VOGU-3710 file (C-alpha; in Angstrom, 3 decimals, decimal comma):
1> msftapwwrs> -21,856/15,326/-3,628  -22,646/13,093/-6,561  -20,554/10,144/-7,737  -21,158/7,548/-10,405  -21,428/4,061/-8,884  -19,745/1,751/-8,366  -16,839/4,151/-8,087  -14,365/1,618/-6,709  -14,252/-0,474/-9,887  -12,302/2,196/-11,776
11> aviyqvyirs> -10,974/4,527/-9,088  -7,478/5,940/-8,962  -6,735/6,169/-5,248  -3,909/8,279/-3,849  -2,145/6,931/-0,772  -1,467/9,548/1,890  1,192/8,480/4,367  0,024/11,101/6,805  3,308/11,610/8,666  5,090/12,513/5,426
21> faddngdgvg> 2,486/14,327/3,327  2,169/17,866/4,717  2,990/19,326/8,150  0,671/22,231/8,919  1,655/23,055/12,508  5,432/22,905/12,076  6,185/20,093/14,497  7,908/18,025/11,795  5,103/15,465/11,464  2,364/15,570/8,830
31> diagirsrlp> -1,191/16,091/10,025  -4,831/16,286/9,002  -4,670/20,050/8,543  -1,807/19,461/6,117  -3,954/17,081/4,071  -6,798/19,610/4,036  -4,445/22,313/2,762  -3,434/20,100/-0,170  -6,897/19,009/-1,296  -6,804/21,462/-4,240
41> ylkslgvdai> -3,575/19,813/-5,375  -5,125/16,365/-5,182  -8,130/17,577/-7,132  -5,865/19,073/-9,817  -3,929/15,819/-9,982  -7,166/14,038/-10,833  -7,449/11,281/-8,230  -10,796/9,841/-7,174  -10,048/9,067/-3,534  -7,379/9,188/-0,868
51> winpwyespm> -6,311/6,299/1,329  -4,928/7,616/4,622  -2,534/5,513/6,678  -3,560/5,150/10,347  -4,542/8,390/12,049  -5,835/6,793/15,247  -4,561/7,383/18,764  -1,303/5,470/19,072  1,983/5,326/20,990  3,607/5,156/17,515
61> adhgydvadf> 5,713/2,064/18,111  4,972/1,278/14,442  3,987/4,765/13,280  0,276/4,320/13,903  -0,180/0,643/13,119  -0,246/0,058/16,876  -3,685/1,490/17,625  -4,675/2,400/21,184  -8,143/3,772/20,328  -9,847/3,174/16,981
71> raidprfgtl> -12,419/5,909/17,632  -9,982/8,714/18,424  -7,517/10,686/16,309  -3,958/10,859/17,566  -3,185/14,383/18,842  -0,087/14,491/16,612  -2,437/14,486/13,628  -5,378/16,504/14,959  -8,787/15,799/16,451  -11,904/13,872/15,560
81> adaeqlisea> -13,455/17,181/14,504  -10,494/17,749/12,160  -11,047/14,326/10,605  -14,735/15,018/10,100  -13,904/18,357/8,497  -11,390/16,706/6,173  -13,976/14,141/5,083  -16,479/16,909/4,358  -14,009/19,101/2,461  -12,654/16,168/0,455
91> hehgirvipd> -16,177/15,339/-0,644  -16,667/18,953/-1,708  -13,629/18,488/-3,979  -15,089/15,249/-5,361  -12,561/13,113/-3,492  -13,540/10,113/-1,395  -11,780/9,201/1,863  -10,575/5,719/2,825  -8,812/5,387/6,186  -6,769/2,388/7,230
101> ivpnhtsdqh> -8,245/-0,178/9,613  -5,858/-2,431/11,562  -7,779/-5,524/12,713  -4,968/-8,036/13,264  -3,637/-6,407/16,425  -3,913/-3,442/18,776  -1,381/-1,416/20,685  -0,224/-2,826/23,994  -1,633/0,441/25,386  -5,153/-0,346/24,145
111> awfqealaag> -7,661/-0,556/27,023  -8,391/-4,202/26,256  -4,759/-5,260/26,510  -4,225/-3,274/29,675  -7,273/-5,024/31,157  -5,832/-8,370/30,069  -2,529/-7,634/31,791  -4,285/-6,665/35,007  -6,674/-9,629/34,986  -4,003/-12,312/34,870
121> pgspergryv> -3,675/-15,795/33,339  -6,856/-17,626/32,375  -9,049/-14,532/32,670  -11,838/-13,682/30,200  -10,000/-10,454/29,394  -7,058/-12,426/28,019  -9,412/-14,343/25,768  -9,589/-11,351/23,397  -5,899/-11,838/22,562  -3,705/-14,880/21,882
131> frsgrgadga> -2,239/-15,824/25,257  -0,680/-19,225/25,866  1,490/-21,070/28,342  5,055/-21,720/27,290  6,672/-24,999/26,383  9,147/-26,889/28,515  9,062/-27,951/32,130  8,918/-24,400/33,450  7,131/-22,828/30,477  10,218/-20,822/29,608
141> eppndwvscf> 10,097/-21,622/25,884  7,675/-19,875/23,496  4,469/-21,778/22,656  5,717/-22,377/19,093  8,421/-21,297/16,653  6,564/-18,468/14,943  8,634/-15,414/14,071  7,742/-11,750/13,930  7,539/-10,023/10,548  9,796/-7,381/12,104
151> ggpawtrlpd> 12,420/-9,901/13,235  12,847/-12,017/16,318  10,302/-14,299/17,993  6,557/-13,685/17,670  6,000/-14,291/21,390  6,715/-12,210/24,491  6,552/-13,598/28,020  4,952/-11,657/30,858  6,169/-11,718/34,467  3,170/-13,900/35,375
161> gdwylhlfap> 4,428/-16,621/33,017  1,940/-16,233/30,150  3,144/-15,608/26,590  1,279/-13,399/24,115  1,462/-13,489/20,321  2,584/-10,551/18,186  3,235/-11,207/14,517  4,728/-7,719/14,354  6,322/-5,683/17,175  5,899/-6,704/20,854
171> qqpdlnwqhp> 3,869/-3,505/21,256  1,329/-4,944/18,776  -0,401/-7,933/20,444  -2,491/-10,040/18,063  -6,231/-10,180/18,647  -8,116/-13,468/18,894  -10,589/-13,312/16,024  -12,359/-16,451/17,237  -13,685/-14,324/20,126  -17,194/-12,883/19,533
181> evraefesil> -16,364/-9,636/21,355  -13,542/-8,929/18,919  -15,823/-9,397/15,920  -18,583/-7,259/17,427  -16,157/-4,497/18,383  -14,754/-4,100/14,886  -18,179/-4,065/13,294  -19,002/-1,252/15,728  -15,807/0,595/14,749  -16,741/0,326/11,066
191> rfwfsrgvdg> -20,163/1,808/11,767  -18,584/4,604/13,826  -16,528/5,796/10,854  -19,073/5,027/8,131  -21,552/7,212/10,023  -18,964/10,029/9,836  -18,786/9,791/6,078  -15,762/7,704/5,228  -16,172/5,912/1,935  -14,402/2,687/2,763
201> fridvahgli> -11,412/1,132/4,474  -8,073/-0,300/3,520  -7,649/-3,439/5,642  -4,155/-3,950/7,026  -2,871/-7,552/7,094  -6,257/-8,769/5,863  -4,884/-12,286/5,417  -3,629/-12,635/8,986  -6,607/-12,476/11,333  -7,289/-16,188/11,788
211> khpelpdlpp> -4,640/-18,457/13,289  -4,636/-22,251/13,306  -6,463/-23,216/16,529  -3,655/-25,562/17,605  -0,920/-22,970/16,938  1,421/-25,536/15,332  5,043/-24,882/14,468  5,766/-23,375/11,064  5,977/-25,686/8,046  9,384/-26,131/6,397
221> raepavtgpl> 10,809/-22,884/5,059  9,920/-22,173/1,428  12,537/-22,163/-1,270  13,035/-18,748/-2,911  10,929/-18,189/-6,019  13,906/-16,408/-7,603  17,608/-16,407/-6,898  18,735/-14,256/-4,007  17,430/-13,753/-0,484  13,948/-14,817/0,521
231> trrdeirqhl> 11,291/-12,217/-0,156  8,116/-11,742/1,839  6,259/-13,664/-0,855  8,565/-16,653/-0,263  7,928/-16,393/3,458  4,168/-16,825/2,979  4,360/-19,378/0,163  3,030/-22,135/2,405  -0,398/-22,295/0,713  -3,531/-23,411/2,543
241> dhphwdrdev> -2,025/-24,954/5,664  0,038/-21,999/6,821  -0,815/-21,573/10,507  -1,335/-17,809/10,506  -1,622/-16,513/6,930  -4,536/-16,700/4,495  -6,740/-19,203/6,271  -10,176/-19,932/4,820  -12,010/-18,941/8,005  -11,086/-15,278/7,468
251> heiygawrkv> -13,708/-14,926/4,737  -16,561/-15,318/7,221  -15,337/-12,142/8,922  -15,285/-10,170/5,696  -18,709/-11,414/4,700  -20,012/-9,810/7,892  -18,070/-6,627/7,150  -19,603/-6,455/3,679  -23,051/-6,496/5,284  -22,031/-3,589/7,522
261> adefpgdrsf> -20,826/-1,576/4,523  -24,078/-2,305/2,701  -26,036/-0,712/5,550  -24,756/2,695/4,389  -25,488/4,554/1,142  -22,917/5,527/-1,439  -21,133/2,292/-2,336  -18,890/2,071/0,716  -16,034/-0,287/-0,060  -13,060/-2,224/1,277
271> vaeawadtpe> -9,640/-2,937/-0,185  -7,629/-5,776/1,304  -3,930/-5,888/1,936  -4,042/-9,627/1,418  -0,951/-11,684/0,712  -2,027/-14,907/-0,958  -0,054/-17,689/-2,584  -1,939/-17,668/-5,892  -4,336/-15,407/-7,809  -7,070/-17,933/-7,022
281> rlaayvrrdg> -6,471/-17,498/-3,293  -6,505/-13,717/-3,672  -9,782/-13,863/-5,599  -11,415/-15,539/-2,590  -11,207/-12,218/-0,721  -13,231/-10,350/-3,334  -16,155/-12,636/-4,003  -19,514/-10,934/-4,351  -20,350/-11,544/-0,697  -16,907/-10,472/0,535
291> lhtafnfdfl> -14,598/-7,520/0,101  -14,709/-5,276/-2,940  -11,070/-5,132/-4,057  -7,585/-6,312/-3,056  -4,120/-5,014/-3,776  -2,332/-6,711/-6,650  1,063/-7,411/-5,142  2,047/-9,770/-7,965  2,063/-6,739/-10,273  4,135/-4,714/-7,810
301> mcgwdakdlr> 6,639/-7,541/-7,331  7,075/-8,242/-11,017  10,372/-7,286/-12,578  10,755/-5,141/-15,697  10,105/-8,044/-18,028  7,421/-8,176/-20,706  6,740/-11,895/-20,435  6,397/-11,815/-16,651  4,209/-8,727/-16,656  1,886/-10,176/-19,273
311> aviddslaml> 1,511/-13,366/-17,244  0,682/-11,396/-14,085  -1,856/-9,247/-15,939  -3,528/-12,262/-17,533  -3,691/-14,229/-14,284  -5,017/-11,273/-12,326  -7,750/-10,401/-14,793  -8,809/-14,023/-15,206  -9,019/-14,922/-11,518  -10,579/-11,669/-10,330
321> gavgapatwv> -12,947/-11,539/-13,279  -14,165/-15,037/-12,450  -15,610/-13,715/-9,167  -16,834/-10,423/-10,657  -14,158/-8,244/-9,048  -12,026/-5,599/-10,753  -8,255/-5,703/-10,680  -6,294/-3,066/-8,801  -2,790/-2,151/-9,909  -0,056/-0,700/-7,713
331> lsnhdvmrhp> 3,622/0,132/-8,218  4,716/1,470/-4,818  3,515/1,956/-1,250  4,800/2,759/2,233  6,251/-0,740/2,751  8,333/-1,212/-0,406  11,205/0,448/-2,223  9,988/3,208/-4,539  9,799/1,832/-8,039  12,193/4,255/-9,835
341> srygrtagrs> 14,919/2,817/-7,591  13,716/-0,762/-8,148  13,531/-0,345/-11,896  16,931/1,336/-11,922  18,604/-1,905/-10,916  19,429/-4,883/-13,070  17,978/-7,093/-10,309  14,544/-5,666/-11,004  12,731/-8,341/-9,020  14,072/-7,010/-5,726
351> wmanaryepd> 10,995/-5,227/-4,506  11,088/-4,857/-0,743  11,996/-1,525/0,780  14,226/-3,223/3,307  16,067/-5,453/0,848  19,856/-5,212/0,913  21,314/-4,171/-2,431  25,060/-4,120/-1,892  25,697/-6,665/-4,702  23,792/-4,452/-7,153
361> gapdldlgtr> 25,327/-1,100/-6,260  23,448/2,168/-6,579  20,483/2,323/-8,972  20,657/3,995/-12,353  17,969/6,579/-11,614  17,820/7,859/-15,197  16,951/4,341/-16,307  14,644/3,802/-13,336  12,775/7,043/-13,956  12,335/6,288/-17,658
371> raraaallml> 10,912/2,881/-16,776  8,735/4,399/-14,051  7,160/6,724/-16,614  6,410/3,777/-18,882  5,105/1,715/-15,954  2,708/4,513/-14,995  1,167/4,522/-18,468  0,913/0,735/-18,408  -0,745/0,691/-14,980  -3,221/3,465/-15,747
381> alpggayvyq> -4,252/1,856/-19,052  -5,078/-1,546/-17,578  -8,674/-2,523/-16,742  -9,760/-1,787/-13,173  -8,476/0,642/-10,578  -5,035/1,889/-9,549  -3,197/3,184/-6,496  -0,679/6,030/-6,544  1,653/6,369/-3,564  2,342/9,959/-2,553
391> geelglpeve> 5,428/11,281/-4,329  5,178/8,652/-7,043  3,723/11,346/-9,274  6,874/13,386/-8,602  9,223/10,572/-9,561  10,721/10,384/-6,086  13,401/7,709/-5,674  14,074/5,678/-2,554  16,240/7,541/-0,047  18,883/4,887/0,567
401> dlpesalqdp> 21,461/6,955/2,438  19,509/7,990/5,521  21,929/8,152/8,448  21,528/5,310/10,899  20,752/7,821/13,630  17,636/8,883/11,687  16,149/5,421/11,147  12,854/4,900/12,987  11,264/1,786/11,488  10,962/-0,886/14,222
411> iwersghtdr> 12,507/-3,347/11,767  15,847/-1,584/12,317  15,901/-2,310/16,039  14,242/-5,737/15,846  16,819/-6,930/13,311  19,735/-5,931/15,485  20,620/-3,065/13,129  21,069/-5,350/10,133  17,889/-4,435/8,227  17,352/-0,737/7,544
421> grdgcrvpip> 13,600/-1,093/7,203  11,133/1,028/5,281  12,063/4,605/6,168  13,611/5,232/2,753  10,210/5,249/1,025  8,585/7,337/3,786  10,664/10,520/3,612  8,435/13,649/3,577  7,617/14,774/0,047  8,769/18,107/-1,452
431> wsgeaapygy> 6,243/20,797/-2,313  8,239/23,962/-3,035  11,451/25,875/-2,421  15,134/25,250/-2,899  15,979/23,531/0,376  14,466/21,309/3,043  11,750/21,184/4,226  10,645/22,064/0,657  7,272/23,417/1,769  6,419/20,241/3,701
441> spddataepw> 6,482/22,312/6,892  5,730/26,049/7,191  8,565/28,563/7,035  8,366/29,172/10,780  8,402/25,472/11,691  9,759/24,675/15,132  11,068/21,223/14,212  12,864/19,456/11,391  10,894/16,905/9,322  10,661/13,594/11,156
451> lpqpsgwagl> 12,894/12,021/8,497  15,560/14,131/6,729  14,959/15,061/3,098  17,756/14,851/0,497  19,524/18,063/-0,430  18,891/17,503/-4,141  15,099/17,354/-4,166  14,349/20,959/-5,197  13,887/19,939/-8,835  11,433/17,221/-7,848
461> sveaqtgdpa> 9,024/19,456/-5,930  5,446/20,080/-6,986  6,337/23,749/-7,598  9,310/22,909/-9,824  7,418/20,354/-11,917  4,116/22,182/-12,341  3,767/23,449/-15,892  6,781/21,528/-17,201  5,386/19,233/-19,897  8,400/16,924/-19,583
471> smlelyrtal> 7,972/16,401/-15,837  6,678/13,296/-14,104  3,977/15,343/-12,407  2,526/16,634/-15,668  2,696/13,119/-17,135  0,527/11,870/-14,268  -1,843/14,820/-14,502  -2,318/14,291/-18,216  -2,650/10,526/-17,888  -5,281/10,848/-15,168
481> rvrrdhpalg> -7,217/13,421/-17,199  -7,185/11,222/-20,322  -8,080/8,186/-18,217  -11,037/10,003/-16,712  -12,306/11,306/-20,059  -11,626/8,399/-22,416  -14,534/5,934/-22,668  -12,171/2,968/-23,113  -10,325/3,404/-19,820  -11,143/2,354/-16,274
491> dgtmtwldap> -13,085/-0,838/-15,674  -13,657/-3,151/-18,628  -11,732/-5,533/-20,850  -8,606/-5,525/-22,991  -7,213/-7,451/-25,963  -3,544/-8,226/-26,523  -2,136/-7,225/-29,901  0,626/-8,950/-31,833  4,005/-7,510/-30,903  7,629/-8,687/-30,932
501> egvlafsrdp> 9,284/-10,182/-27,874  9,822/-7,562/-25,192  6,915/-5,358/-26,300  3,468/-5,240/-24,684  0,645/-3,922/-26,839  -3,072/-4,083/-26,108  -6,270/-2,434/-27,220  -9,319/-1,315/-25,304  -12,602/-0,449/-26,927  -13,435/2,021/-28,222
511> gfvcvvnlsa> -10,333/3,009/-30,131  -7,532/2,938/-27,548  -4,113/1,232/-27,748  -1,288/1,119/-25,207  2,207/0,081/-26,272  5,096/-0,462/-23,843  8,577/-1,261/-25,101  10,480/-3,253/-22,476  13,059/-4,493/-24,986  16,475/-3,074/-25,825
521> epyelpahse> 15,445/-2,330/-29,425  13,313/0,500/-30,888  9,807/-0,424/-31,987  7,859/1,167/-34,819  4,425/2,144/-33,623  1,336/0,553/-35,154  -0,918/2,614/-37,399  -2,901/5,170/-35,408  -4,875/8,360/-35,861  -3,639/10,239/-32,793
531> lllaggplqd> -0,865/10,115/-30,219  -2,709/10,661/-26,947  0,270/10,551/-24,592  3,896/9,443/-24,600  6,098/8,660/-21,642  9,049/10,294/-23,382  10,057/11,929/-26,670  9,530/9,895/-29,844  11,594/10,032/-33,015  9,845/9,497/-36,362
541> gvlgpdqavw> 7,104/7,334/-34,872  9,550/4,961/-33,194  9,151/3,916/-29,576  12,499/3,678/-27,860  13,461/1,164/-25,162  11,721/1,595/-21,798  9,054/3,884/-23,213  5,258/3,725/-23,506  2,540/5,471/-25,490  -1,227/5,789/-25,594
551> ltv> -2,752/5,899/-29,086  -6,108/6,441/-30,728  -6,825/3,980/-33,518
//
């Protein structure tokens, strides 16, 4: 295969949540064979690469983010040979492959952790993880007051008296990244997969590997950045001295990883899931001797507000550009509420999939979908790369009425059934047909999809939307085709144009203008020679509220 380098500076990468993409064998869970069967679709959509959520051997306490063997494929998804075949076939379609890597923790069933349990307190085997004695006269209190991201304490005590750290579920013990064996092992894992042709990795919890050596108690709780309940951003807004997020020492690890990637041809790359307090802190992950790109969560978290969006765009481009890195833009992923449902609420800043929305009521999905169409054109016109979460191109909303009996996210149990978790954005996507499973599973499937699909999704399927020029799918297909062909789009620069309050307008050379109307008033389009693409119907050259256009000037 032949690609223009460096591909990652402009790439549109499609996120495959493997469990929910396509089920080939009919067991109700998506698999590698299902991805292979849909490669022609992904090629026709026009994406440059796919990011695949964890496919490694796992007990599935957190749906694959609890890895038992980083060199083996979980049998639910296929085999190592299947993965190698997928990589080869994707390359034949001109699509690169980026699997997840989960370096912060392993499964409690990983061989290392099982060895640590057997070896006992003070053993070298326990040195690979974060084991400590408890506080208090009998050690019955946790070593500190850290809390799990999934709810409850971040420490579990073993029968032998030792406590081990898990910033997520108890089945996900945190590794000790000060240990040389841990660093060597992950560099070996990277080489294992690079040698099999993967084109890069998405790094889970990239900001969390290094913990303060003294494991101090948490600093005082941050005040919310906006009114309402604390968001995840507020939880990590502790800046440089936070004891387990975004510590400077993590960059030494990624400098070594960059050297591993550079051993292989073809511009292998990394993207970091890095939560940082400021754009400057985020930029530290993507210096020239570090990782290549990082997710732009400020853009994802931003409400439907022109002033706020412009500030996020300016800050992102300035800070990342200062270290020579491209921006990456993202609207949804497997951890947050799908953006048509976010944008369909007046409280548009509420971004987390597991946020509670009772005060806001149900979303206005007509409004949310109209804004989602405009947001897609904004995102795909900005300089840099972009990520598309599976089903985003279909306009799928969050499924907010899953029965409690169907919920599987560990957040649901860890919160004492008060936080519904992230299942609503992970429901299997519809491909065809009038009823569930909508082509996600074969007609002779032996099991229902692992999460139930809504009864009203027939009109949102790939089959129903294909060929309909007014559909979300055809909007994405057209936008990705124009983006690929137009010399102004992808990596590069942009210039803001004068526009009234509530309207974003910018140009990109040569000859491209994007206009997004986030106001409540219609906006007369600037002079142009051609309308390249519109997010919705226009009337007499006027851009209505919550609409966007691409123009040639």
